[in-house]
ZATILO-761278 format. One record per residue: residue in one letter; z, x, y of N, C-alpha, C in turn. Coordinates in Angstrom, 1 decimal. Layout:
<recs>
('A'; (Z; X; Y); (Z; X; Y); (Z; X; Y))
...
</recs>
This chain:
<recs>
('M'; (-13.4; 21.8; 57.2); (-13.0; 21.0; 55.9); (-13.7; 20.4; 55.5))
('P'; (-14.0; 20.4; 54.2); (-14.9; 19.8; 53.2); (-15.1; 18.3; 53.6))
('L'; (-16.7; 17.8; 53.4); (-16.5; 16.5; 53.3); (-16.2; 15.6; 52.1))
('T'; (-15.4; 14.9; 52.3); (-14.9; 14.1; 50.7); (-16.2; 13.0; 50.8))
('I'; (-16.5; 13.0; 49.2); (-17.4; 12.0; 49.1); (-17.0; 11.0; 47.6))
('A'; (-17.4; 9.8; 47.7); (-17.2; 9.3; 46.3); (-18.6; 9.4; 45.7))
('I'; (-19.1; 9.5; 44.6); (-20.1; 9.0; 43.8); (-20.0; 8.2; 42.6))
('A'; (-21.0; 6.9; 43.0); (-21.0; 5.7; 42.3); (-21.7; 6.0; 40.8))
('G'; (-21.6; 5.6; 40.0); (-22.6; 5.9; 38.3); (-22.1; 6.9; 37.8))
('A'; (-21.0; 7.7; 38.2); (-20.9; 9.1; 37.8); (-21.1; 9.4; 36.5))
('G'; (-20.9; 8.6; 35.5); (-21.4; 9.0; 34.3); (-22.8; 8.8; 33.6))
('G'; (-23.9; 8.4; 34.6); (-25.1; 8.3; 34.5); (-25.9; 9.7; 34.6))
('R'; (-27.1; 9.7; 34.5); (-27.8; 10.6; 34.5); (-27.7; 11.3; 36.1))
('M'; (-28.2; 10.5; 36.8); (-28.4; 10.8; 38.2); (-26.8; 10.9; 38.9))
('G'; (-26.0; 10.5; 38.5); (-24.5; 10.7; 38.9); (-24.2; 12.1; 38.6))
('R'; (-24.1; 12.4; 37.2); (-24.0; 13.8; 36.9); (-24.6; 14.9; 37.6))
('M'; (-26.1; 14.6; 38.1); (-26.7; 15.8; 38.8); (-26.2; 15.9; 40.1))
('L'; (-25.8; 14.5; 40.7); (-24.8; 14.6; 42.0); (-23.6; 15.2; 41.9))
('L'; (-22.7; 15.2; 40.8); (-21.5; 15.9; 40.7); (-22.0; 17.4; 41.0))
('S'; (-22.9; 17.6; 40.0); (-23.4; 19.4; 39.7); (-23.6; 19.7; 41.2))
('A'; (-24.8; 19.3; 42.0); (-25.1; 19.4; 43.2); (-23.8; 19.6; 44.1))
('A'; (-22.9; 18.7; 44.3); (-22.0; 18.6; 45.2); (-20.8; 19.7; 44.9))
('A'; (-20.5; 20.1; 43.5); (-19.7; 21.4; 43.3); (-20.2; 22.7; 43.5))
('A'; (-21.8; 22.7; 43.9); (-22.3; 23.6; 44.1); (-22.3; 23.9; 45.6))
('D'; (-21.9; 23.0; 46.3); (-21.7; 23.0; 47.9); (-20.3; 23.2; 48.5))
('A'; (-20.1; 24.2; 49.4); (-18.8; 24.5; 49.4); (-18.2; 24.0; 50.8))
('E'; (-19.4; 22.7; 51.1); (-18.7; 22.2; 52.4); (-18.5; 20.4; 51.9))
('I'; (-18.7; 20.3; 50.5); (-18.5; 18.8; 49.9); (-17.5; 18.9; 48.8))
('E'; (-16.5; 17.8; 49.0); (-15.5; 17.8; 47.9); (-15.8; 16.2; 47.2))
('V'; (-15.9; 16.2; 46.0); (-15.9; 14.9; 45.3); (-14.3; 14.3; 45.1))
('A'; (-14.0; 13.2; 46.2); (-12.5; 12.7; 46.0); (-12.8; 11.7; 44.8))
('A'; (-13.8; 10.8; 44.4); (-13.4; 10.1; 43.5); (-15.0; 9.8; 42.8))
('A'; (-15.0; 9.4; 41.5); (-16.0; 9.2; 40.6); (-15.8; 7.8; 40.2))
('L'; (-16.8; 6.8; 40.2); (-16.8; 5.5; 40.1); (-17.6; 5.3; 39.1))
('E'; (-17.6; 4.2; 38.3); (-17.8; 3.6; 37.3); (-17.9; 2.1; 37.2))
('H'; (-18.5; 1.4; 36.6); (-18.2; 0.1; 36.5); (-17.4; -0.5; 35.7))
('R'; (-16.3; -1.6; 35.7); (-15.6; -2.0; 35.1); (-16.0; -2.2; 33.6))
('G'; (-15.2; -1.9; 32.3); (-15.5; -1.8; 31.1); (-16.4; -0.7; 30.7))
('S'; (-16.6; 0.3; 31.5); (-17.2; 1.3; 30.9); (-16.2; 2.5; 30.3))
('S'; (-16.6; 3.0; 29.4); (-15.7; 4.0; 28.4); (-15.5; 4.8; 29.1))
('L'; (-15.8; 5.3; 30.1); (-15.8; 6.6; 30.9); (-14.5; 6.4; 32.0))
('V'; (-14.0; 5.2; 31.8); (-13.0; 4.8; 32.8); (-11.5; 5.8; 32.3))
('G'; (-11.0; 6.5; 33.3); (-9.7; 7.2; 32.9); (-10.0; 8.3; 32.1))
('T'; (-11.1; 8.7; 31.9); (-11.6; 10.1; 31.6); (-12.0; 11.1; 32.9))
('A'; (-12.5; 11.9; 32.6); (-12.8; 13.2; 33.6); (-14.4; 13.2; 33.9))
('V'; (-15.6; 13.5; 34.6); (-16.5; 13.7; 34.3); (-16.7; 14.9; 35.3))
('A'; (-17.1; 16.4; 34.7); (-17.3; 17.4; 35.5); (-16.1; 17.7; 36.2))
('G'; (-14.8; 17.0; 35.8); (-13.4; 17.5; 36.3); (-13.0; 16.8; 37.4))
('V'; (-13.6; 15.6; 37.6); (-13.4; 14.4; 38.1); (-13.0; 13.1; 37.6))
('A'; (-11.8; 12.7; 37.9); (-11.3; 11.7; 37.3); (-12.4; 10.2; 37.5))
('V'; (-12.7; 9.4; 36.4); (-13.8; 8.2; 36.6); (-12.6; 7.2; 36.5))
('T'; (-12.9; 6.3; 37.9); (-12.4; 5.1; 38.3); (-13.1; 3.9; 38.2))
('D'; (-12.7; 2.8; 38.4); (-13.5; 1.5; 38.3); (-12.8; 0.6; 39.6))
('D'; (-12.0; 1.1; 40.2); (-11.1; 0.8; 41.3); (-11.9; 1.1; 42.7))
('I'; (-12.8; 0.2; 42.9); (-13.9; 0.4; 44.2); (-13.3; 0.6; 45.5))
('D'; (-12.5; 0.1; 45.9); (-11.6; 0.1; 47.2); (-10.8; 1.5; 47.3))
('A'; (-10.0; 1.7; 45.9); (-9.5; 3.1; 45.9); (-10.4; 4.2; 46.1))
('A'; (-11.6; 4.3; 45.7); (-12.6; 5.2; 45.3); (-13.1; 5.3; 46.9))
('V'; (-13.4; 4.4; 47.3); (-14.1; 4.6; 48.9); (-12.9; 4.7; 49.9))
('S'; (-12.0; 4.2; 49.7); (-10.8; 4.8; 50.8); (-10.4; 6.3; 50.4))
('A'; (-10.6; 6.6; 49.5); (-10.7; 8.1; 49.7); (-11.4; 9.2; 50.0))
('S'; (-12.7; 8.5; 50.5); (-13.9; 9.5; 51.0); (-14.4; 9.1; 52.2))
('R'; (-14.8; 9.8; 52.9); (-16.1; 9.5; 54.2); (-17.2; 8.9; 53.7))
('V'; (-17.7; 9.3; 52.5); (-19.1; 8.8; 52.5); (-18.9; 8.7; 50.9))
('L'; (-19.9; 7.5; 50.7); (-20.0; 7.2; 49.0); (-21.6; 7.3; 49.0))
('I'; (-21.7; 8.1; 47.8); (-23.6; 8.0; 47.5); (-23.6; 7.4; 46.1))
('D'; (-24.7; 6.4; 46.2); (-24.7; 5.5; 45.1); (-26.3; 5.6; 44.7))
('F'; (-26.6; 5.5; 43.6); (-27.9; 5.5; 42.9); (-27.8; 4.4; 41.8))
('T'; (-27.2; 3.2; 41.8); (-26.8; 2.6; 40.8); (-27.9; 1.3; 40.5))
('R'; (-27.4; 0.0; 40.8); (-28.3; -1.2; 40.7); (-28.2; -2.1; 41.8))
('P'; (-29.0; -2.6; 42.0); (-28.8; -3.7; 43.6); (-27.5; -4.2; 43.8))
('D'; (-27.0; -5.1; 42.6); (-25.6; -5.6; 42.8); (-24.4; -4.8; 42.9))
('G'; (-24.4; -3.8; 42.0); (-23.4; -3.0; 42.4); (-23.4; -2.2; 43.5))
('S'; (-24.6; -1.7; 43.8); (-24.6; -1.2; 45.5); (-24.2; -1.7; 46.5))
('L'; (-24.5; -3.6; 46.5); (-24.2; -4.3; 47.4); (-22.8; -4.5; 47.4))
('A'; (-22.1; -4.4; 46.1); (-20.4; -4.6; 46.1); (-19.4; -3.5; 46.5))
('H'; (-20.5; -2.3; 46.2); (-19.8; -1.0; 46.4); (-19.9; -0.8; 48.2))
('L'; (-21.1; -1.4; 49.1); (-21.4; -1.1; 50.4); (-20.1; -2.6; 51.0))
('A'; (-19.8; -3.4; 50.2); (-18.8; -4.4; 50.7); (-17.5; -3.7; 50.9))
('A'; (-17.2; -2.9; 49.9); (-15.9; -2.1; 50.1); (-15.9; -1.1; 50.7))
('C'; (-16.9; -0.5; 51.1); (-17.4; 0.3; 52.2); (-17.5; -0.2; 53.9))
('A'; (-17.7; -1.4; 54.0); (-17.4; -1.9; 54.8); (-16.0; -2.4; 55.5))
('R'; (-15.3; -2.9; 54.7); (-14.2; -3.1; 54.7); (-13.0; -1.9; 54.9))
('Q'; (-13.8; -0.6; 54.5); (-12.5; 0.8; 54.5); (-13.5; 1.5; 55.6))
('G'; (-14.1; 1.2; 56.3); (-15.1; 2.0; 57.2); (-15.8; 3.4; 56.7))
('T'; (-16.0; 3.3; 55.3); (-16.5; 4.3; 54.7); (-18.5; 4.3; 54.8))
('N'; (-19.1; 5.4; 55.4); (-20.4; 5.5; 55.3); (-21.0; 5.4; 54.0))
('A'; (-22.1; 5.3; 53.7); (-23.0; 5.7; 52.6); (-24.2; 5.9; 52.6))
('V'; (-24.6; 6.6; 51.6); (-26.0; 7.3; 51.1); (-26.4; 6.1; 49.9))
('I'; (-27.5; 5.4; 50.3); (-27.9; 4.4; 48.7); (-29.3; 4.8; 48.8))
('G'; (-29.7; 5.4; 47.2); (-30.7; 5.5; 46.7); (-31.1; 4.7; 45.8))
('T'; (-30.5; 3.4; 45.4); (-31.1; 2.6; 44.4); (-32.4; 1.5; 44.9))
('T'; (-33.0; 1.5; 44.0); (-34.2; 0.5; 44.4); (-34.1; -0.6; 43.7))
('G'; (-35.2; -1.6; 44.0); (-35.4; -2.7; 43.2); (-34.5; -3.9; 44.2))
('F'; (-34.3; -3.7; 45.1); (-33.3; -4.9; 46.0); (-34.3; -5.7; 46.4))
('T'; (-34.0; -7.3; 46.1); (-34.9; -8.6; 46.9); (-34.6; -8.7; 48.2))
('D'; (-35.3; -9.1; 48.7); (-35.4; -9.6; 50.1); (-34.2; -9.7; 50.7))
('A'; (-33.5; -10.7; 50.1); (-32.2; -11.1; 50.2); (-31.1; -10.4; 50.2))
('Q'; (-31.2; -9.5; 49.3); (-29.8; -8.4; 49.0); (-30.3; -7.2; 50.1))
('L'; (-32.0; -7.2; 50.6); (-32.1; -5.9; 51.8); (-31.2; -6.8; 53.1))
('D'; (-31.4; -8.1; 53.2); (-31.0; -8.7; 54.7); (-29.1; -8.5; 54.1))
('E'; (-28.5; -8.3; 53.2); (-27.1; -8.1; 52.9); (-26.9; -6.8; 53.4))
('L'; (-27.9; -5.9; 52.8); (-27.5; -4.6; 52.9); (-27.8; -3.9; 54.7))
('R'; (-28.7; -4.7; 55.2); (-28.7; -4.5; 56.6); (-27.7; -5.1; 57.8))
('A'; (-26.9; -5.9; 57.1); (-25.8; -6.5; 57.7); (-24.5; -5.9; 57.5))
('H'; (-24.4; -5.0; 56.1); (-23.3; -4.1; 56.1); (-23.7; -2.9; 57.5))
('A'; (-24.9; -2.4; 57.6); (-25.3; -1.4; 58.3); (-24.6; -1.8; 59.9))
('E'; (-24.5; -2.7; 60.1); (-23.7; -3.3; 61.5); (-22.4; -2.6; 61.7))
('R'; (-21.5; -2.6; 60.5); (-20.3; -2.2; 60.7); (-20.1; -0.9; 60.2))
('I'; (-21.1; -0.2; 59.2); (-21.0; 1.4; 58.9); (-22.4; 2.1; 59.0))
('A'; (-22.5; 3.2; 58.8); (-23.9; 4.0; 59.0); (-24.1; 3.8; 57.7))
('I'; (-25.5; 3.8; 57.4); (-25.9; 3.5; 56.2); (-27.5; 4.4; 56.1))
('V'; (-27.6; 5.4; 55.1); (-28.9; 6.0; 54.9); (-29.3; 5.5; 53.4))
('F'; (-30.2; 4.6; 53.8); (-31.0; 3.9; 52.7); (-32.3; 4.2; 52.3))
('A'; (-32.7; 4.8; 51.2); (-34.0; 5.5; 51.0); (-34.2; 5.5; 49.7))
('P'; (-35.4; 5.1; 49.2); (-36.0; 5.0; 47.7); (-36.1; 6.3; 47.1))
('N'; (-36.3; 7.2; 48.2); (-36.5; 8.7; 47.6); (-35.9; 9.8; 48.4))
('M'; (-35.2; 10.6; 48.1); (-34.7; 11.6; 49.1); (-35.1; 12.9; 49.0))
('S'; (-35.9; 13.0; 48.0); (-36.5; 14.5; 48.3); (-37.2; 14.8; 49.4))
('L'; (-37.0; 16.1; 49.9); (-38.0; 16.7; 51.2); (-39.2; 16.3; 50.8))
('G'; (-39.7; 16.6; 49.5); (-41.1; 16.6; 49.4); (-41.6; 15.3; 49.6))
('V'; (-41.3; 14.3; 48.8); (-41.5; 12.9; 48.8); (-41.8; 12.5; 50.3))
('N'; (-40.9; 12.7; 51.2); (-40.7; 12.4; 52.6); (-42.0; 13.0; 53.4))
('V'; (-42.0; 14.4; 53.0); (-43.2; 15.0; 53.7); (-44.7; 14.4; 53.5))
('T'; (-44.6; 13.9; 52.2); (-45.5; 13.3; 51.4); (-46.3; 12.0; 52.3))
('A'; (-44.9; 11.3; 52.5); (-45.1; 9.8; 53.1); (-45.8; 10.2; 54.6))
('K'; (-45.4; 11.0; 55.4); (-45.9; 12.0; 56.8); (-47.6; 11.7; 56.5))
('L'; (-47.9; 12.8; 55.2); (-49.1; 12.9; 55.2); (-50.0; 11.6; 54.8))
('V'; (-49.5; 10.6; 54.1); (-50.2; 9.4; 54.0); (-50.0; 8.6; 55.1))
('G'; (-49.2; 8.7; 55.9); (-49.0; 8.0; 57.2); (-50.6; 8.4; 58.0))
('L'; (-50.6; 9.8; 58.4); (-51.8; 10.1; 58.8); (-53.1; 10.2; 58.3))
('A'; (-53.1; 9.9; 57.1); (-54.5; 9.6; 56.1); (-54.6; 8.3; 56.5))
('A'; (-53.7; 7.2; 56.7); (-54.1; 5.9; 56.6); (-54.5; 5.6; 58.3))
('K'; (-54.0; 6.2; 59.4); (-54.1; 6.2; 60.5); (-55.3; 7.0; 60.6))
('S'; (-56.1; 8.0; 60.1); (-57.2; 8.5; 60.5); (-58.2; 7.6; 60.0))
('L'; (-58.1; 7.3; 58.7); (-59.3; 6.5; 58.1); (-59.5; 5.1; 58.1))
('G'; (-58.4; 4.3; 58.4); (-58.3; 2.9; 58.9); (-58.9; 2.3; 57.8))
('M'; (-59.1; 1.2; 58.0); (-60.3; 0.3; 57.1); (-61.3; 0.9; 56.5))
('R'; (-61.9; 2.0; 56.9); (-62.9; 2.4; 56.1); (-62.5; 3.1; 54.5))
('A'; (-61.4; 3.1; 54.5); (-60.7; 3.9; 53.0); (-60.2; 2.5; 52.1))
('D'; (-60.6; 2.6; 50.9); (-59.7; 1.7; 50.0); (-58.3; 2.5; 49.8))
('I'; (-57.0; 1.9; 49.6); (-55.9; 2.4; 49.2); (-55.2; 2.1; 47.8))
('E'; (-55.2; 3.0; 47.2); (-54.4; 2.7; 46.0); (-53.3; 3.6; 45.8))
('V'; (-52.4; 2.9; 45.2); (-50.8; 3.9; 44.9); (-50.4; 3.8; 43.4))
('F'; (-50.6; 4.8; 42.9); (-50.0; 4.8; 41.4); (-48.6; 5.7; 41.3))
('D'; (-47.9; 5.2; 40.2); (-46.8; 5.8; 40.4); (-46.5; 5.9; 38.6))
('A'; (-45.9; 6.9; 38.0); (-45.3; 7.2; 36.4); (-44.0; 7.6; 36.5))
('H'; (-43.4; 6.8; 35.8); (-42.0; 7.2; 35.6); (-41.6; 7.1; 34.1))
('H'; (-40.1; 7.4; 33.7); (-39.8; 7.2; 32.4); (-39.4; 5.8; 31.8))
('K'; (-39.9; 5.7; 30.7); (-39.7; 4.6; 29.9); (-38.7; 3.5; 30.4))
('L'; (-37.7; 4.1; 30.5); (-36.4; 3.5; 30.6); (-35.9; 3.1; 32.1))
('K'; (-37.1; 3.2; 33.2); (-37.0; 2.7; 34.3); (-37.4; 1.0; 34.7))
('I'; (-36.5; 0.4; 35.1); (-36.3; -0.9; 34.9); (-37.1; -1.8; 36.1))
('D'; (-37.8; -0.8; 37.2); (-38.2; -1.7; 37.9); (-39.9; -1.0; 38.3))
('A'; (-40.7; -2.0; 38.6); (-42.2; -0.9; 38.7); (-43.0; -2.2; 39.8))
('P'; (-43.5; -1.8; 40.9); (-43.9; -0.4; 41.2); (-42.2; 0.4; 41.6))
('S'; (-42.4; 1.4; 41.7); (-41.3; 2.3; 41.8); (-40.9; 1.9; 43.7))
('G'; (-39.5; 2.0; 44.0); (-39.2; 2.2; 45.5); (-40.0; 2.9; 46.3))
('T'; (-40.2; 4.5; 45.5); (-40.9; 5.3; 46.2); (-42.4; 5.0; 46.6))
('A'; (-43.1; 4.4; 45.5); (-44.3; 3.9; 45.5); (-44.4; 2.7; 46.4))
('L'; (-43.5; 1.7; 46.8); (-43.7; 0.9; 47.9); (-43.2; 1.2; 49.1))
('M'; (-42.6; 2.3; 49.0); (-42.4; 3.1; 50.6); (-43.8; 3.6; 50.9))
('L'; (-44.3; 4.3; 50.3); (-45.8; 4.9; 50.3); (-46.8; 4.0; 51.0))
('G'; (-46.7; 2.6; 49.9); (-47.6; 1.8; 50.5); (-47.2; 1.0; 51.8))
('R'; (-46.4; 0.8; 52.2); (-45.5; 0.4; 53.3); (-45.9; 1.4; 54.5))
('V'; (-46.0; 2.9; 54.1); (-46.1; 3.6; 55.3); (-47.7; 3.7; 55.7))
('A'; (-48.6; 3.3; 54.7); (-50.1; 3.3; 54.9); (-50.2; 2.1; 55.5))
('A'; (-49.8; 0.9; 55.1); (-49.9; -0.3; 55.8); (-49.5; -0.2; 57.4))
('K'; (-48.3; 0.3; 57.5); (-48.0; 0.5; 59.0); (-48.8; 1.2; 59.8))
('A'; (-49.4; 2.4; 59.1); (-50.3; 3.2; 59.9); (-51.5; 2.5; 60.1))
('R'; (-51.8; 1.4; 59.6); (-53.2; 0.7; 59.4); (-53.0; -0.2; 60.8))
('G'; (-51.9; -1.0; 61.0); (-51.4; -1.7; 61.7); (-51.5; -3.3; 60.8))
('Q'; (-51.0; -2.9; 59.5); (-51.4; -4.1; 58.6); (-50.0; -4.7; 58.6))
('N'; (-49.8; -6.1; 57.7); (-48.5; -6.7; 57.3); (-48.9; -6.4; 56.0))
('F'; (-47.8; -5.4; 55.4); (-47.8; -5.2; 54.0); (-47.5; -6.3; 53.1))
('D'; (-46.9; -7.2; 53.5); (-46.7; -8.5; 52.3); (-47.9; -9.0; 52.1))
('R'; (-48.6; -9.0; 53.0); (-49.9; -9.8; 53.1); (-51.3; -9.2; 52.2))
('V'; (-51.0; -7.6; 52.2); (-52.0; -6.7; 52.0); (-51.9; -6.3; 50.1))
('A'; (-50.5; -5.9; 49.9); (-50.4; -5.4; 48.9); (-50.8; -6.3; 47.7))
('T'; (-51.3; -5.7; 46.7); (-51.8; -6.1; 45.4); (-51.4; -5.9; 44.4))
('F'; (-50.7; -6.2; 43.5); (-49.8; -6.0; 42.5); (-50.3; -6.6; 41.2))
('D'; (-51.2; -8.0; 40.8); (-51.6; -8.6; 39.7); (-52.8; -8.6; 39.5))
('R'; (-53.1; -7.5; 38.7); (-54.7; -7.7; 38.3); (-55.2; -7.8; 36.8))
('H'; (-54.2; -8.9; 36.2); (-54.4; -9.0; 34.7); (-55.3; -10.0; 34.4))
('S'; (-55.7; -10.6; 35.4); (-56.9; -11.8; 35.2); (-58.0; -11.4; 36.1))
('V'; (-59.3; -12.4; 35.9); (-60.4; -11.8; 36.6); (-60.0; -12.6; 38.1))
('S'; (-60.0; -11.5; 38.9); (-59.5; -12.0; 40.6); (-60.7; -11.6; 41.6))
('G'; (-61.7; -11.2; 41.1); (-62.9; -11.1; 41.9); (-62.9; -9.8; 42.8))
('A'; (-64.1; -9.8; 43.5); (-63.9; -8.3; 44.4); (-62.7; -8.2; 44.9))
('R'; (-62.8; -6.8; 45.2); (-61.5; -5.9; 46.2); (-61.5; -6.8; 47.6))
('A'; (-60.4; -7.3; 48.1); (-60.5; -8.1; 49.3); (-60.2; -6.7; 50.4))
('D'; (-61.1; -6.6; 51.5); (-61.2; -5.5; 52.4); (-60.0; -5.3; 52.8))
('G'; (-59.2; -4.2; 52.8); (-57.9; -3.9; 53.6); (-56.7; -3.9; 52.6))
('S'; (-57.1; -4.2; 51.6); (-55.9; -4.6; 50.4); (-55.4; -3.0; 50.1))
('I'; (-53.9; -3.2; 49.8); (-53.2; -1.8; 49.0); (-52.9; -2.3; 47.6))
('G'; (-53.7; -1.5; 46.9); (-53.3; -1.9; 45.2); (-52.5; -1.1; 45.0))
('F'; (-51.6; -1.5; 43.6); (-50.5; -0.6; 42.8); (-50.9; -0.5; 41.5))
('S'; (-50.5; 0.6; 40.8); (-50.3; 0.3; 39.6); (-49.3; 1.4; 38.7))
('A'; (-48.7; 1.3; 37.9); (-47.4; 2.0; 37.1); (-47.6; 2.3; 35.9))
('V'; (-47.1; 3.5; 35.6); (-46.8; 3.8; 34.0); (-45.7; 3.7; 33.7))
('R'; (-45.1; 3.6; 32.8); (-43.6; 3.7; 32.1); (-43.6; 4.1; 31.0))
('A'; (-43.4; 5.5; 30.5); (-43.6; 6.0; 29.2); (-42.7; 7.3; 29.2))
('G'; (-42.4; 7.7; 28.0); (-41.7; 9.2; 27.7); (-40.6; 9.2; 28.7))
('D'; (-40.6; 10.6; 29.4); (-39.3; 11.0; 29.9); (-39.9; 11.5; 31.4))
('I'; (-41.0; 11.2; 31.7); (-41.9; 11.3; 33.1); (-40.7; 11.0; 34.2))
('I'; (-40.3; 12.2; 35.2); (-39.2; 12.2; 36.0); (-39.6; 11.2; 37.1))
('G'; (-40.8; 11.4; 38.0); (-41.3; 11.0; 38.8); (-42.6; 11.4; 39.3))
('D'; (-44.2; 10.7; 39.3); (-44.8; 11.3; 39.8); (-45.7; 10.0; 40.9))
('H'; (-46.2; 10.4; 41.9); (-46.8; 9.6; 42.8); (-48.1; 9.9; 43.5))
('T'; (-49.1; 9.2; 43.2); (-50.4; 9.5; 44.1); (-50.8; 8.6; 45.0))
('V'; (-51.2; 8.5; 46.3); (-52.0; 7.7; 47.0); (-53.2; 8.1; 47.1))
('Y'; (-54.4; 7.4; 46.6); (-55.4; 7.4; 46.6); (-56.3; 6.6; 47.8))
('F'; (-56.9; 7.5; 48.6); (-57.7; 7.1; 49.6); (-59.4; 7.3; 49.3))
('V'; (-60.0; 6.3; 49.1); (-61.4; 6.1; 48.2); (-62.1; 5.6; 49.4))
('L'; (-63.1; 6.4; 50.2); (-64.7; 6.2; 50.7); (-65.8; 5.8; 49.7))
('N'; (-66.6; 5.7; 50.2); (-68.2; 5.7; 49.6); (-68.6; 7.1; 49.5))
('G'; (-68.6; 8.0; 48.5); (-68.8; 9.1; 48.2); (-67.9; 10.2; 48.3))
('E'; (-66.7; 9.8; 48.4); (-66.1; 10.8; 48.8); (-64.2; 10.2; 48.6))
('R'; (-63.1; 11.0; 48.1); (-61.8; 10.5; 48.1); (-61.1; 11.5; 48.5))
('I'; (-59.7; 11.1; 48.8); (-58.3; 12.0; 49.3); (-57.3; 11.4; 48.3))
('E'; (-57.0; 12.6; 47.4); (-55.6; 12.1; 46.5); (-54.7; 12.8; 47.3))
('I'; (-53.4; 12.4; 47.7); (-52.0; 12.6; 48.1); (-51.1; 12.6; 46.9))
('T'; (-51.0; 14.0; 46.3); (-49.7; 13.6; 44.9); (-48.8; 14.4; 45.3))
('H'; (-47.2; 13.6; 44.8); (-46.2; 14.5; 44.8); (-45.7; 14.3; 43.5))
('R'; (-45.3; 15.3; 42.5); (-44.9; 15.2; 41.5); (-43.3; 15.8; 41.4))
('S'; (-42.3; 15.2; 40.8); (-41.0; 15.9; 40.4); (-40.7; 16.4; 39.1))
('S'; (-40.5; 17.4; 39.0); (-40.0; 18.1; 37.9); (-38.5; 18.2; 37.5))
('S'; (-37.6; 17.8; 38.4); (-36.1; 17.7; 38.5); (-35.5; 16.8; 39.3))
('R'; (-34.8; 15.8; 38.6); (-33.8; 15.2; 39.5); (-33.0; 16.0; 40.7))
('E'; (-33.0; 17.3; 40.5); (-31.9; 17.8; 41.5); (-32.2; 17.6; 42.6))
('T'; (-34.1; 17.3; 43.1); (-34.3; 17.4; 44.0); (-33.7; 16.1; 45.0))
('Y'; (-33.7; 14.8; 44.0); (-32.8; 13.9; 44.6); (-31.3; 13.9; 45.3))
('A'; (-30.8; 14.6; 44.1); (-29.3; 14.9; 44.6); (-29.0; 16.1; 45.6))
('L'; (-30.0; 16.8; 45.7); (-30.3; 17.8; 46.9); (-30.0; 16.9; 48.2))
('G'; (-31.1; 16.2; 48.4); (-31.5; 15.2; 49.4); (-30.2; 14.4; 49.3))
('A'; (-29.7; 13.7; 48.8); (-28.7; 12.8; 48.9); (-27.3; 13.7; 49.6))
('I'; (-27.2; 14.8; 48.9); (-26.0; 15.4; 50.0); (-26.2; 15.8; 51.1))
('H'; (-27.5; 16.2; 51.5); (-28.0; 16.4; 52.8); (-27.7; 15.6; 53.6))
('A'; (-28.1; 14.1; 53.1); (-28.0; 12.8; 53.7); (-26.7; 12.7; 53.7))
('A'; (-25.9; 12.6; 52.8); (-24.3; 12.8; 53.5); (-23.5; 13.1; 54.4))
('K'; (-24.0; 14.4; 54.5); (-23.7; 15.6; 55.7); (-24.4; 14.6; 56.8))
('F'; (-25.4; 14.3; 57.1); (-25.9; 13.5; 58.3); (-25.2; 12.3; 58.3))
('V'; (-24.9; 11.5; 57.3); (-24.4; 10.2; 57.9); (-23.1; 10.2; 58.1))
('A'; (-22.4; 11.3; 57.5); (-20.7; 11.4; 58.1); (-20.5; 11.3; 59.5))
('G'; (-21.6; 11.9; 60.2); (-21.7; 12.0; 61.6); (-21.7; 10.9; 62.7))
('Q'; (-22.1; 9.7; 62.0); (-22.9; 8.6; 62.3); (-21.8; 7.5; 62.6))
('S'; (-21.6; 6.4; 63.3); (-20.6; 5.3; 63.4); (-21.4; 4.2; 62.9))
('S'; (-22.7; 3.6; 63.2); (-23.1; 2.7; 62.3); (-24.5; 2.5; 62.1))
('G'; (-25.1; 1.7; 61.6); (-26.7; 1.9; 61.7); (-27.3; 2.0; 60.6))
('L'; (-28.3; 1.4; 60.4); (-29.2; 1.9; 59.2); (-30.1; 3.0; 59.4))
('F'; (-30.2; 4.0; 58.6); (-31.2; 5.2; 58.7); (-31.9; 5.6; 57.1))
('D'; (-32.9; 6.5; 57.4); (-33.8; 6.9; 56.4); (-33.8; 8.1; 56.5))
('M'; (-34.5; 9.0; 55.5); (-34.8; 10.2; 55.5); (-35.5; 10.9; 56.5))
('D'; (-36.4; 10.4; 57.0); (-36.9; 10.8; 58.6); (-35.9; 11.0; 59.2))
('D'; (-34.7; 10.0; 59.5); (-33.8; 10.5; 60.7); (-32.9; 11.7; 60.2))
('V'; (-32.9; 11.8; 58.6); (-31.8; 12.8; 58.1); (-33.0; 14.2; 58.5))
('L'; (-33.7; 14.3; 58.1); (-34.7; 15.6; 58.1); (-35.2; 15.7; 59.8))
('G'; (-35.3; 14.9; 60.5); (-35.7; 15.0; 61.8); (-37.3; 14.6; 61.8))
('L'; (-37.6; 14.0; 61.0); (-39.2; 14.1; 60.9); (-39.8; 13.1; 62.0))
('K'; (-38.9; 12.1; 62.7); (-39.4; 11.2; 63.7); (-39.8; 11.8; 64.8))
</recs>
């Protein structure tokens, strides 16, 4: 019997990619396509699926919700999932600490896969970053660079932050204390052990990430480049199959892909 899913933000670029990936998978059935109230798509069909703004109806018709929207919308959708007992896959980025606490609270009632990037390649990249950070320790300066399209609203990207957190954890550091985002003014010499971030938002770049490990006389660059958003959609479908079999808890792509 196919796994029934609901797709939030179904009319957006990522939503349409998810619909396409789901349609190509015989193990998946899209039970609902969800859009925000007031969307011109409500009452129409996208990729043959009726679009609704009724969150509870969409969630109750599905075993798993896949959501790549915005923090406020994702949390509203998760609240409905918690009411209905529907598990979720969340690829939304840009959550505040308070919003993350709310997401974790929902994971006490339902199972949630939460990951800023669901591609297999990115998650393998994160493993390599952790290995390099652990091996080189404080001998290397670490810089995280990301480039995305001009319409992306958050910077650094969720994936860049994930890679920085992986590096900090591997070195036994408190990420919030060592992350450096603001360099627009004269700030003095680089602080030992800091992890710097920089970002480009331009054109139609889908997503590039490079983590630099810079030592005296040499450097290592670990890079992942996305040429298609299809990788995110395929990863999300894989995550949906995983989370459908869980009762509750917060999971990431390491859990989904067996990388732990």
